[in-house]
A tleap script that builds the chain and sets N, CA, C and O, in Angstrom:
source leaprc.protein.ff14SB
mol = sequence {
  NMET SER GLU ARG LEU GLY ASN PHE LEU TRP
  GLY ALA ILE PHE LEU VAL ALA GLY SER ILE
  THR LEU LEU TYR LEU ASP ALA ILE VAL ARG
  LEU ASP GLN ASN SER GLY ILE ARG LEU LYS
  SER TRP PHE GLN LYS LYS LEU GLY LYS SER
  VAL LEU ASN ARG GLU LEU TRP SER VAL GLY
  THR PRO SER GLY PHE ARG SER SER ARG ILE
  ALA PHE GLN VAL SER GLY VAL VAL PHE LEU
  VAL VAL ARG ALA VAL LEU VAL THR VAL ALA
  ALA SER ARG TYR PHE CHIE
}
set mol.1.N position { 29.240 163.543 -55.061 }
set mol.1.CA position { 28.292 164.352 -54.317 }
set mol.1.C position { 27.438 163.415 -53.472 }
set mol.1.O position { 26.955 162.391 -53.956 }
set mol.2.N position { 27.263 163.770 -52.233 }
set mol.2.CA position { 26.470 162.924 -51.347 }
set mol.2.C position { 24.980 163.106 -51.645 }
set mol.2.O position { 24.566 164.060 -52.303 }
set mol.3.N position { 24.207 162.172 -51.145 }
set mol.3.CA position { 22.764 162.210 -51.382 }
set mol.3.C position { 22.128 163.424 -50.702 }
set mol.3.O position { 21.206 164.032 -51.245 }
set mol.4.N position { 22.621 163.772 -49.515 }
set mol.4.CA position { 22.069 164.947 -48.814 }
set mol.4.C position { 22.334 166.218 -49.588 }
set mol.4.O position { 21.448 167.058 -49.745 }
set mol.5.N position { 23.564 166.358 -50.075 }
set mol.5.CA position { 23.907 167.547 -50.846 }
set mol.5.C position { 23.099 167.602 -52.140 }
set mol.5.O position { 22.680 168.677 -52.571 }
set mol.6.N position { 22.883 166.454 -52.751 }
set mol.6.CA position { 22.045 166.391 -53.950 }
set mol.6.C position { 20.617 166.816 -53.666 }
set mol.6.O position { 20.011 167.534 -54.461 }
set mol.7.N position { 20.071 166.375 -52.525 }
set mol.7.CA position { 18.713 166.777 -52.155 }
set mol.7.C position { 18.641 168.279 -51.888 }
set mol.7.O position { 17.669 168.927 -52.277 }
set mol.8.N position { 19.656 168.841 -51.229 }
set mol.8.CA position { 19.676 170.282 -51.007 }
set mol.8.C position { 19.772 171.037 -52.337 }
set mol.8.O position { 19.115 172.062 -52.518 }
set mol.9.N position { 20.585 170.535 -53.262 }
set mol.9.CA position { 20.734 171.176 -54.562 }
set mol.9.C position { 19.422 171.142 -55.334 }
set mol.9.O position { 18.990 172.166 -55.863 }
set mol.10.N position { 18.784 169.977 -55.403 }
set mol.10.CA position { 17.497 169.888 -56.091 }
set mol.10.C position { 16.438 170.736 -55.397 }
set mol.10.O position { 15.582 171.325 -56.056 }
set mol.11.N position { 16.493 170.799 -54.069 }
set mol.11.CA position { 15.572 171.666 -53.343 }
set mol.11.C position { 15.762 173.125 -53.718 }
set mol.11.O position { 14.788 173.864 -53.860 }
set mol.12.N position { 17.012 173.543 -53.878 }
set mol.12.CA position { 17.292 174.922 -54.289 }
set mol.12.C position { 16.787 175.183 -55.702 }
set mol.12.O position { 16.247 176.253 -55.982 }
set mol.13.N position { 16.959 174.212 -56.589 }
set mol.13.CA position { 16.478 174.369 -57.968 }
set mol.13.C position { 14.955 174.478 -57.996 }
set mol.13.O position { 14.406 175.320 -58.708 }
set mol.14.N position { 14.274 173.636 -57.230 }
set mol.14.CA position { 12.817 173.705 -57.180 }
set mol.14.C position { 12.343 174.995 -56.524 }
set mol.14.O position { 11.304 175.532 -56.908 }
set mol.15.N position { 13.084 175.503 -55.542 }
set mol.15.CA position { 12.739 176.775 -54.917 }
set mol.15.C position { 12.815 177.904 -55.934 }
set mol.15.O position { 11.916 178.742 -56.001 }
set mol.16.N position { 13.875 177.930 -56.721 }
set mol.16.CA position { 14.027 178.974 -57.745 }
set mol.16.C position { 12.926 178.855 -58.792 }
set mol.16.O position { 12.331 179.860 -59.181 }
set mol.17.N position { 12.651 177.637 -59.249 }
set mol.17.CA position { 11.623 177.436 -60.276 }
set mol.17.C position { 10.243 177.851 -59.768 }
set mol.17.O position { 9.495 178.514 -60.487 }
set mol.18.N position { 9.902 177.474 -58.555 }
set mol.18.CA position { 8.607 177.852 -57.987 }
set mol.18.C position { 8.492 179.338 -57.753 }
set mol.18.O position { 7.442 179.929 -58.002 }
set mol.19.N position { 9.564 179.950 -57.276 }
set mol.19.CA position { 9.537 181.393 -57.022 }
set mol.19.C position { 9.412 182.181 -58.312 }
set mol.19.O position { 8.635 183.132 -58.388 }
set mol.20.N position { 10.171 181.793 -59.327 }
set mol.20.CA position { 10.080 182.493 -60.618 }
set mol.20.C position { 8.702 182.315 -61.230 }
set mol.20.O position { 8.139 183.259 -61.784 }
set mol.21.N position { 8.157 181.111 -61.134 }
set mol.21.CA position { 6.823 180.861 -61.687 }
set mol.21.C position { 5.777 181.740 -61.007 }
set mol.21.O position { 4.934 182.326 -61.685 }
set mol.22.N position { 5.819 181.839 -59.698 }
set mol.22.CA position { 4.824 182.635 -58.994 }
set mol.22.C position { 5.090 184.132 -59.109 }
set mol.22.O position { 4.149 184.925 -59.114 }
set mol.23.N position { 6.347 184.525 -59.200 }
set mol.23.CA position { 6.683 185.944 -59.294 }
set mol.23.C position { 6.288 186.514 -60.656 }
set mol.23.O position { 5.749 187.619 -60.729 }
set mol.24.N position { 6.544 185.787 -61.717 }
set mol.24.CA position { 6.245 186.249 -63.071 }
set mol.24.C position { 5.032 185.538 -63.657 }
set mol.24.O position { 5.003 185.238 -64.850 }
set mol.25.N position { 4.036 185.269 -62.824 }
set mol.25.CA position { 2.873 184.491 -63.224 }
set mol.25.C position { 2.124 185.132 -64.384 }
set mol.25.O position { 1.801 184.443 -65.352 }
set mol.26.N position { 1.839 186.415 -64.317 }
set mol.26.CA position { 1.070 187.067 -65.376 }
set mol.26.C position { 1.817 187.055 -66.701 }
set mol.26.O position { 1.204 186.832 -67.745 }
set mol.27.N position { 3.108 187.286 -66.685 }
set mol.27.CA position { 3.892 187.270 -67.923 }
set mol.27.C position { 3.928 185.864 -68.526 }
set mol.27.O position { 3.840 185.713 -69.745 }
set mol.28.N position { 4.055 184.847 -67.693 }
set mol.28.CA position { 4.075 183.464 -68.183 }
set mol.28.C position { 2.728 183.088 -68.782 }
set mol.28.O position { 2.667 182.420 -69.814 }
set mol.29.N position { 1.647 183.519 -68.134 }
set mol.29.CA position { 0.307 183.208 -68.649 }
set mol.29.C position { 0.062 183.927 -69.973 }
set mol.29.O position { -0.494 183.336 -70.899 }
set mol.30.N position { 0.468 185.193 -70.077 }
set mol.30.CA position { 0.320 185.914 -71.345 }
set mol.30.C position { 1.116 185.226 -72.457 }
set mol.30.O position { 0.627 185.076 -73.577 }
set mol.31.N position { 2.350 184.808 -72.140 }
set mol.31.CA position { 3.163 184.087 -73.116 }
set mol.31.C position { 2.486 182.797 -73.542 }
set mol.31.O position { 2.462 182.475 -74.729 }
set mol.32.N position { 1.937 182.056 -72.593 }
set mol.32.CA position { 1.243 180.810 -72.892 }
set mol.32.C position { 0.037 181.058 -73.788 }
set mol.32.O position { -0.168 180.332 -74.761 }
set mol.33.N position { -0.757 182.068 -73.476 }
set mol.33.CA position { -1.942 182.370 -74.272 }
set mol.33.C position { -1.566 182.866 -75.671 }
set mol.33.O position { -2.177 182.457 -76.659 }
set mol.34.N position { -0.564 183.745 -75.757 }
set mol.34.CA position { -0.151 184.251 -77.071 }
set mol.34.C position { 0.427 183.148 -77.944 }
set mol.34.O position { 0.132 183.086 -79.137 }
set mol.35.N position { 1.248 182.277 -77.365 }
set mol.35.CA position { 1.794 181.169 -78.160 }
set mol.35.C position { 0.692 180.190 -78.546 }
set mol.35.O position { 0.749 179.594 -79.622 }
set mol.36.N position { -0.297 180.015 -77.697 }
set mol.36.CA position { -1.432 179.156 -78.030 }
set mol.36.C position { -2.248 179.707 -79.183 }
set mol.36.O position { -2.714 178.951 -80.035 }
set mol.37.N position { -2.426 181.032 -79.214 }
set mol.37.CA position { -3.160 181.661 -80.311 }
set mol.37.C position { -2.387 181.492 -81.622 }
set mol.37.O position { -2.972 181.165 -82.654 }
set mol.38.N position { -1.084 181.712 -81.576 }
set mol.38.CA position { -0.266 181.554 -82.788 }
set mol.38.C position { -0.266 180.106 -83.273 }
set mol.38.O position { -0.363 179.857 -84.475 }
set mol.39.N position { -0.158 179.155 -82.353 }
set mol.39.CA position { -0.175 177.747 -82.725 }
set mol.39.C position { -1.522 177.356 -83.322 }
set mol.39.O position { -1.584 176.605 -84.296 }
set mol.40.N position { -2.598 177.869 -82.734 }
set mol.40.CA position { -3.935 177.573 -83.235 }
set mol.40.C position { -4.118 178.115 -84.653 }
set mol.40.O position { -4.677 177.425 -85.505 }
set mol.41.N position { -3.659 179.335 -84.917 }
set mol.41.CA position { -3.807 179.898 -86.261 }
set mol.41.C position { -2.907 179.164 -87.261 }
set mol.41.O position { -3.290 178.996 -88.419 }
set mol.42.N position { -1.726 178.729 -86.837 }
set mol.42.CA position { -0.840 177.980 -87.731 }
set mol.42.C position { -1.476 176.653 -88.111 }
set mol.42.O position { -1.463 176.266 -89.279 }
set mol.43.N position { -2.044 175.942 -87.109 }
set mol.43.CA position { -2.725 174.684 -87.406 }
set mol.43.C position { -3.925 174.916 -88.313 }
set mol.43.O position { -4.184 174.119 -89.215 }
set mol.44.N position { -4.656 175.997 -88.083 }
set mol.44.CA position { -5.816 176.313 -88.913 }
set mol.44.C position { -5.378 176.551 -90.358 }
set mol.44.O position { -6.050 176.114 -91.292 }
set mol.45.N position { -4.260 177.238 -90.538 }
set mol.45.CA position { -3.762 177.524 -91.879 }
set mol.45.C position { -3.260 176.242 -92.556 }
set mol.45.O position { -3.494 176.044 -93.748 }
set mol.46.N position { -2.576 175.375 -91.809 }
set mol.46.CA position { -2.003 174.160 -92.389 }
set mol.46.C position { -3.017 173.039 -92.570 }
set mol.46.O position { -2.983 172.341 -93.583 }
set mol.47.N position { -3.914 172.851 -91.615 }
set mol.47.CA position { -4.820 171.702 -91.636 }
set mol.47.C position { -6.231 172.048 -92.073 }
set mol.47.O position { -6.967 171.163 -92.509 }
set mol.48.N position { -6.626 173.303 -91.969 }
set mol.48.CA position { -7.984 173.696 -92.349 }
set mol.48.C position { -9.012 173.151 -91.382 }
set mol.48.O position { -8.805 173.176 -90.169 }
set mol.49.N position { -10.121 172.658 -91.912 }
set mol.49.CA position { -11.220 172.137 -91.092 }
set mol.49.C position { -11.045 170.636 -90.861 }
set mol.49.O position { -11.954 169.857 -91.147 }
set mol.50.N position { -9.907 170.232 -90.357 }
set mol.50.CA position { -9.607 168.828 -90.139 }
set mol.50.C position { -9.976 168.417 -88.710 }
set mol.50.O position { -10.081 169.253 -87.812 }
set mol.51.N position { -10.167 167.122 -88.529 }
set mol.51.CA position { -10.413 166.583 -87.189 }
set mol.51.C position { -9.166 166.767 -86.320 }
set mol.51.O position { -9.258 166.915 -85.101 }
set mol.52.N position { -8.002 166.752 -86.969 }
set mol.52.CA position { -6.749 166.928 -86.242 }
set mol.52.C position { -6.588 168.339 -85.685 }
set mol.52.O position { -5.731 168.570 -84.832 }
set mol.53.N position { -7.386 169.270 -86.146 }
set mol.53.CA position { -7.287 170.662 -85.729 }
set mol.53.C position { -8.280 170.992 -84.619 }
set mol.53.O position { -8.669 172.149 -84.455 }
set mol.54.N position { -8.680 170.005 -83.879 }
set mol.54.CA position { -9.632 170.207 -82.797 }
set mol.54.C position { -8.968 170.932 -81.635 }
set mol.54.O position { -7.831 170.621 -81.279 }
set mol.55.N position { -9.653 171.877 -81.052 }
set mol.55.CA position { -9.107 172.657 -79.945 }
set mol.55.C position { -9.171 171.842 -78.656 }
set mol.55.O position { -10.240 171.384 -78.254 }
set mol.56.N position { -8.016 171.668 -78.014 }
set mol.56.CA position { -7.964 170.898 -76.776 }
set mol.56.C position { -8.173 171.778 -75.553 }
set mol.56.O position { -8.698 171.319 -74.539 }
set mol.57.N position { -7.768 173.037 -75.642 }
set mol.57.CA position { -7.957 173.969 -74.543 }
set mol.57.C position { -8.253 175.334 -75.138 }
set mol.57.O position { -7.832 175.635 -76.255 }
set mol.58.N position { -8.963 176.144 -74.407 }
set mol.58.CA position { -9.330 177.450 -74.930 }
set mol.58.C position { -8.158 178.418 -74.780 }
set mol.58.O position { -7.509 178.474 -73.735 }
set mol.59.N position { -7.906 179.169 -75.830 }
set mol.59.CA position { -6.860 180.184 -75.811 }
set mol.59.C position { -7.449 181.490 -76.307 }
set mol.59.O position { -8.329 181.509 -77.168 }
set mol.60.N position { -6.947 182.577 -75.750 }
set mol.60.CA position { -7.383 183.890 -76.186 }
set mol.60.C position { -8.696 184.352 -75.595 }
set mol.60.O position { -9.194 185.413 -75.973 }
set mol.61.N position { -9.262 183.608 -74.699 }
set mol.61.CA position { -10.519 183.986 -74.055 }
set mol.61.C position { -10.259 184.223 -72.568 }
set mol.61.O position { -9.254 183.757 -72.031 }
set mol.62.N position { -11.156 184.942 -71.909 }
set mol.62.CA position { -10.971 185.131 -70.462 }
set mol.62.C position { -10.953 183.824 -69.677 }
set mol.62.O position { -10.205 183.696 -68.708 }
set mol.63.N position { -11.769 182.850 -70.087 }
set mol.63.CA position { -11.760 181.567 -69.370 }
set mol.63.C position { -10.451 180.818 -69.614 }
set mol.63.O position { -9.947 180.144 -68.715 }
set mol.64.N position { -9.899 180.929 -70.815 }
set mol.64.CA position { -8.600 180.314 -71.100 }
set mol.64.C position { -7.488 180.946 -70.294 }
set mol.64.O position { -6.604 180.253 -69.790 }
set mol.65.N position { -7.531 182.275 -70.170 }
set mol.65.CA position { -6.540 182.994 -69.364 }
set mol.65.C position { -6.647 182.570 -67.903 }
set mol.65.O position { -5.633 182.348 -67.241 }
set mol.66.N position { -7.869 182.457 -67.403 }
set mol.66.CA position { -8.088 182.085 -66.001 }
set mol.66.C position { -7.618 180.656 -65.736 }
set mol.66.O position { -6.969 180.396 -64.724 }
set mol.67.N position { -7.943 179.729 -66.641 }
set mol.67.CA position { -7.534 178.337 -66.422 }
set mol.67.C position { -6.021 178.183 -66.548 }
set mol.67.O position { -5.415 177.392 -65.825 }
set mol.68.N position { -5.410 178.932 -67.460 }
set mol.68.CA position { -3.958 178.893 -67.590 }
set mol.68.C position { -3.294 179.462 -66.340 }
set mol.68.O position { -2.283 178.936 -65.874 }
set mol.69.N position { -3.857 180.526 -65.804 }
set mol.69.CA position { -3.326 181.132 -64.580 }
set mol.69.C position { -3.406 180.162 -63.409 }
set mol.69.O position { -2.466 180.048 -62.622 }
set mol.70.N position { -4.521 179.474 -63.298 }
set mol.70.CA position { -4.691 178.501 -62.211 }
set mol.70.C position { -3.685 177.362 -62.364 }
set mol.70.O position { -3.089 176.928 -61.378 }
set mol.71.N position { -3.493 176.877 -63.580 }
set mol.71.CA position { -2.554 175.776 -63.815 }
set mol.71.C position { -1.129 176.179 -63.455 }
set mol.71.O position { -0.399 175.391 -62.854 }
set mol.72.N position { -0.723 177.396 -63.814 }
set mol.72.CA position { 0.630 177.834 -63.479 }
set mol.72.C position { 0.783 178.136 -61.987 }
set mol.72.O position { 1.868 177.956 -61.435 }
set mol.73.N position { -0.280 178.589 -61.329 }
set mol.73.CA position { -0.220 178.766 -59.880 }
set mol.73.C position { -0.033 177.428 -59.185 }
set mol.73.O position { 0.767 177.311 -58.258 }
set mol.74.N position { -0.765 176.427 -59.629 }
set mol.74.CA position { -0.645 175.086 -59.046 }
set mol.74.C position { 0.760 174.541 -59.262 }
set mol.74.O position { 1.351 173.962 -58.350 }
set mol.75.N position { 1.300 174.726 -60.475 }
set mol.75.CA position { 2.648 174.209 -60.727 }
set mol.75.C position { 3.688 174.929 -59.873 }
set mol.75.O position { 4.638 174.294 -59.416 }
set mol.76.N position { 3.539 176.229 -59.645 }
set mol.76.CA position { 4.464 176.958 -58.774 }
set mol.76.C position { 4.403 176.461 -57.346 }
set mol.76.O position { 5.436 176.312 -56.695 }
set mol.77.N position { 3.206 176.205 -56.854 }
set mol.77.CA position { 3.051 175.698 -55.489 }
set mol.77.C position { 3.606 174.280 -55.381 }
set mol.77.O position { 4.212 173.932 -54.368 }
set mol.78.N position { 3.409 173.457 -56.414 }
set mol.78.CA position { 3.956 172.096 -56.412 }
set mol.78.C position { 5.480 172.141 -56.356 }
set mol.78.O position { 6.092 171.359 -55.628 }
set mol.79.N position { 6.102 173.051 -57.119 }
set mol.79.CA position { 7.553 173.208 -57.052 }
set mol.79.C position { 7.992 173.526 -55.626 }
set mol.79.O position { 8.972 172.960 -55.143 }
set mol.80.N position { 7.280 174.423 -54.949 }
set mol.80.CA position { 7.660 174.799 -53.588 }
set mol.80.C position { 7.444 173.658 -52.602 }
set mol.80.O position { 8.233 173.494 -51.671 }
set mol.81.N position { 6.394 172.872 -52.787 }
set mol.81.CA position { 6.140 171.732 -51.901 }
set mol.81.C position { 7.212 170.656 -52.092 }
set mol.81.O position { 7.699 170.081 -51.118 }
set mol.82.N position { 7.575 170.386 -53.345 }
set mol.82.CA position { 8.634 169.403 -53.616 }
set mol.82.C position { 9.937 169.871 -52.986 }
set mol.82.O position { 10.683 169.073 -52.419 }
set mol.83.N position { 10.206 171.160 -53.089 }
set mol.83.CA position { 11.409 171.725 -52.456 }
set mol.83.C position { 11.386 171.482 -50.963 }
set mol.83.O position { 12.395 171.069 -50.391 }
set mol.84.N position { 10.257 171.729 -50.319 }
set mol.84.CA position { 10.169 171.537 -48.880 }
set mol.84.C position { 10.393 170.073 -48.508 }
set mol.84.O position { 11.058 169.780 -47.514 }
set mol.85.N position { 9.846 169.159 -49.296 }
set mol.85.CA position { 10.016 167.736 -49.018 }
set mol.85.C position { 11.486 167.331 -49.165 }
set mol.85.O position { 12.026 166.628 -48.311 }
set mol.86.N position { 12.127 167.774 -50.243 }
set mol.86.CA position { 13.530 167.409 -50.462 }
set mol.86.C position { 14.443 167.949 -49.367 }
set mol.86.O position { 15.332 167.243 -48.890 }
set mol.87.N position { 14.227 169.179 -48.978 }
set mol.87.CA position { 15.071 169.766 -47.932 }
set mol.87.C position { 14.790 169.098 -46.591 }
set mol.87.O position { 15.713 168.909 -45.799 }
set mol.88.N position { 13.552 168.741 -46.320 }
set mol.88.CA position { 13.219 168.047 -45.074 }
set mol.88.C position { 13.874 166.669 -45.033 }
set mol.88.O position { 14.404 166.264 -43.998 }
set mol.89.N position { 13.838 165.954 -46.148 }
set mol.89.CA position { 14.479 164.637 -46.204 }
set mol.89.C position { 15.985 164.768 -46.000 }
set mol.89.O position { 16.588 163.992 -45.259 }
set mol.90.N position { 16.580 165.746 -46.655 }
set mol.90.CA position { 18.023 165.941 -46.518 }
set mol.90.C position { 18.390 166.343 -45.091 }
set mol.90.O position { 19.382 165.857 -44.548 }
set mol.91.N position { 17.602 167.221 -44.484 }
set mol.91.CA position { 17.898 167.657 -43.126 }
set mol.91.C position { 17.665 166.543 -42.119 }
set mol.91.O position { 18.414 166.426 -41.149 }
set mol.92.N position { 16.641 165.722 -42.331 }
set mol.92.CA position { 16.375 164.645 -41.375 }
set mol.92.C position { 17.485 163.597 -41.416 }
set mol.92.O position { 17.822 163.012 -40.386 }
set mol.93.N position { 18.045 163.361 -42.576 }
set mol.93.CA position { 19.167 162.428 -42.673 }
set mol.93.C position { 20.434 163.026 -42.082 }
set mol.93.O position { 21.290 162.300 -41.576 }
set mol.94.N position { 20.553 164.328 -42.142 }
set mol.94.CA position { 21.716 165.010 -41.600 }
set mol.94.C position { 21.709 164.959 -40.071 }
set mol.94.O position { 22.744 164.719 -39.450 }
set mol.95.N position { 20.557 165.183 -39.478 }
set mol.95.CA position { 20.466 165.217 -38.011 }
set mol.95.C position { 20.224 163.855 -37.398 }
set mol.95.O position { 20.288 163.723 -36.176 }
set mol.96.N position { 19.953 162.856 -38.182 }
set mol.96.CA position { 19.639 161.550 -37.640 }
set mol.96.C position { 20.833 160.684 -37.508 }
set mol.96.O position { 20.721 159.543 -37.060 }
savepdb mol mol.pdb
quit
């Protein structure tokens, strides 16, 4: 496989990943928050009041939902920007 074709392929993969992330943003954020709540309760049950059970990010709160939503929006946009860069590099090598 040539380098240009590889760049187009990776660009297509990043396009799909970014589009799916932005299209299903609310479902992904709900999944992230629900899994965070379950993980937090599991750690609480296993470790109790340990220093190792310190909360690194808020889950299950409106601020946690908002910050998770922002993080996934940023990651979706980053996927799309990387896609644009890869396709531009591949196209510039093709026409040059």
